[in-house]
C-alpha positions in Angstrom: -6.9 80.1 -64.9 -6.0 77.0 -66.9 -3.6 75.9 -64.1 -6.1 76.3 -61.3 -8.9 74.5 -63.3 -6.8 71.5 -64.2 -4.2 71.1 -61.4 -6.5 69.1 -59.2 -7.3 66.8 -62.1 -3.7 66.3 -63.0 -2.7 65.7 -59.4 -5.3 62.9 -59.2 -4.0 61.1 -62.2 -0.4 62.0 -61.7 1.9 63.4 -60.5 3.4 61.5 -63.5 0.9 60.8 -66.3 0.4 60.0 -70.0 -1.1 62.7 -72.1 -3.9 60.4 -73.1 -4.9 59.9 -69.5 -5.1 63.7 -69.1 -7.2 64.1 -72.2 -9.5 61.3 -71.0 -9.9 63.1 -67.6 -11.1 66.3 -69.4 -7.9 68.3 -70.0 -7.7 69.5 -73.6 -4.5 69.1 -75.7 -4.2 72.9 -76.0 -4.4 73.3 -72.2 -2.0 70.5 -71.6 0.7 72.1 -73.7 -0.1 75.6 -72.3 0.6 74.2 -68.8 3.8 72.7 -70.1 4.9 76.0 -71.7 4.0 77.9 -68.5 6.3 75.6 -66.5 3.4 73.9 -64.5 4.1 70.6 -66.2 7.4 68.9 -67.2 7.5 66.8 -70.3 9.6 63.8 -69.2 9.4 61.9 -72.5 7.2 61.9 -75.6 3.6 61.9 -74.3 4.6 61.6 -70.6 4.3 64.5 -68.2 5.0 65.3 -64.5 3.3 68.0 -62.4 6.2 70.5 -61.8 5.7 70.7 -58.1 6.4 67.0 -57.8 9.8 67.3 -59.5 12.8 65.8 -57.7 11.5 62.3 -57.4 14.3 59.7 -57.0 14.9 57.4 -59.9 12.8 59.6 -62.3 14.5 58.1 -65.4 13.5 54.6 -64.3 9.9 55.8 -63.5 9.7 57.5 -66.9 11.0 54.5 -68.9 8.6 52.1 -66.9 5.7 54.4 -67.8 6.7 54.2 -71.5 7.3 50.4 -71.3 4.7 49.1 -68.7 5.7 45.5 -69.2 9.5 46.2 -69.1 12.1 45.7 -66.5 15.1 47.9 -65.6 18.1 45.7 -66.0 21.8 45.2 -66.5 24.0 48.3 -66.0 21.1 50.3 -64.7 20.1 47.7 -62.1 23.7 47.2 -61.1 23.9 50.9 -60.3 20.6 51.0 -58.6 21.6 48.2 -56.2 24.9 49.9 -55.6 26.8 46.9 -57.0 29.0 49.2 -59.3 30.1 52.8 -59.0 29.5 53.7 -62.7 26.2 55.4 -63.6 25.3 54.3 -67.1 24.6 57.1 -69.6 21.5 55.2 -70.8 18.7 53.4 -69.1 18.7 49.7 -69.8 15.3 48.1 -69.9 14.3 44.5 -70.9 11.2 43.4 -72.7 10.0 39.8 -73.1 10.5 37.9 -76.4 7.6 38.8 -78.7 6.8 42.1 -76.9 6.9 45.5 -78.6 10.4 47.0 -78.6 9.8 50.8 -78.1 12.2 53.5 -79.2 12.8 56.0 -76.5 15.0 59.0 -77.1 14.5 60.7 -73.7 15.8 59.6 -71.4 18.3 57.8 -73.6 17.3 54.2 -73.4 18.6 50.9 -74.6 16.1 48.0 -75.0 17.1 44.4 -74.5 15.0 41.3 -75.2 14.9 38.6 -72.5 13.4 35.1 -72.9 9.7 35.1 -72.1 9.9 31.9 -70.1 12.1 33.4 -67.5 11.2 37.1 -67.9 9.3 37.5 -64.6 12.0 35.7 -62.6 13.4 38.2 -60.1 11.2 41.0 -61.4 10.2 43.3 -58.6 8.3 46.6 -58.2 9.8 49.7 -56.6 7.3 52.3 -55.5 8.0 56.0 -54.7 5.3 58.0 -53.2 1.7 57.1 -54.1 1.9 56.4 -57.8 5.5 56.6 -59.1 6.8 53.1 -59.7 9.2 51.1 -61.8 10.1 47.4 -62.2 13.6 46.2 -61.9 15.5 42.9 -61.6 16.3 42.0 -58.0 19.9 41.9 -56.7 20.4 38.2 -57.5 19.0 38.3 -61.0 20.9 41.5 -61.7 24.2 39.9 -60.8 23.4 36.7 -62.8 22.2 38.7 -65.8 25.3 40.9 -65.8 27.5 37.8 -65.7 25.7 35.8 -68.3 25.5 38.9 -70.6 28.9 40.2 -69.8 29.5 40.7 -73.5 27.0 43.6 -73.2 27.9 44.8 -69.7 31.6 44.2 -69.8 33.8 41.7 -67.9 34.9 44.3 -65.4 31.4 45.4 -64.4 30.1 41.8 -64.2 32.9 40.7 -61.9 32.6 43.9 -59.8 28.9 43.3 -59.4 29.4 39.8 -58.3 32.2 40.8 -55.9 30.2 43.5 -54.3 27.1 41.4 -54.0 29.1 38.8 -52.1 30.3 41.4 -49.7 26.8 42.8 -48.8 24.5 40.2 -47.2 24.5 37.7 -50.1 21.7 35.1 -50.4 23.8 32.3 -51.9 21.0 29.8 -52.3 19.0 32.3 -54.3 22.0 33.4 -56.3 22.9 29.9 -57.3 19.3 29.1 -58.1 19.1 32.1 -60.4 22.4 31.1 -62.0 21.0 27.7 -62.7 17.6 28.7 -64.0 19.1 31.4 -66.2 21.9 29.2 -67.5 24.6 31.5 -66.4 27.2 28.9 -67.4 30.4 27.4 -66.0 32.2 30.8 -66.0 29.7 32.1 -63.4 30.1 29.0 -61.3 33.9 29.2 -61.4 33.9 32.9 -60.6 31.6 32.4 -57.7 33.7 29.6 -56.3 36.9 31.7 -56.7 35.4 34.7 -55.0 34.1 32.6 -52.1 37.4 30.9 -51.5 
């Protein structure tokens, strides 16, 4: 009975939704957790649910983190893997927030939060949409490569070079890449590596 009463409501606000949105739409906390316990809802993260019949969405960890950090951007290792610029799948989701923004703590999925400068935060930030409402924000291919290189002390030299190498093999936009490198102050090492790989 609870499921049939509330499923239409939850589908309208979901299929991924915050508990507060469900309560505001008329679903009680008790019914929300009853639906979870019955398997009709999946709890993706604290206070974030998915209608079970919508399970199997691609990039669910990115969607979940973006719902928890609406102003954030999937970045670094996670973005490299998303754009198929490295083979390694990171064990945590890497998300950036702008300087001065709230730095959330997210246990599930395991998440590492980075702080990027507010002045260039939106540079190369794009939205990826799955279905009607599932979405996340991520750095585009060029910004991903430049960020990985300029922050290679976080990503690792090997992944940074591999990301740049694979980017250059797959329809590179060199004017955009060099513009991002300049605006983000990637440094001389980036310029030298780019020249070397293009020679």
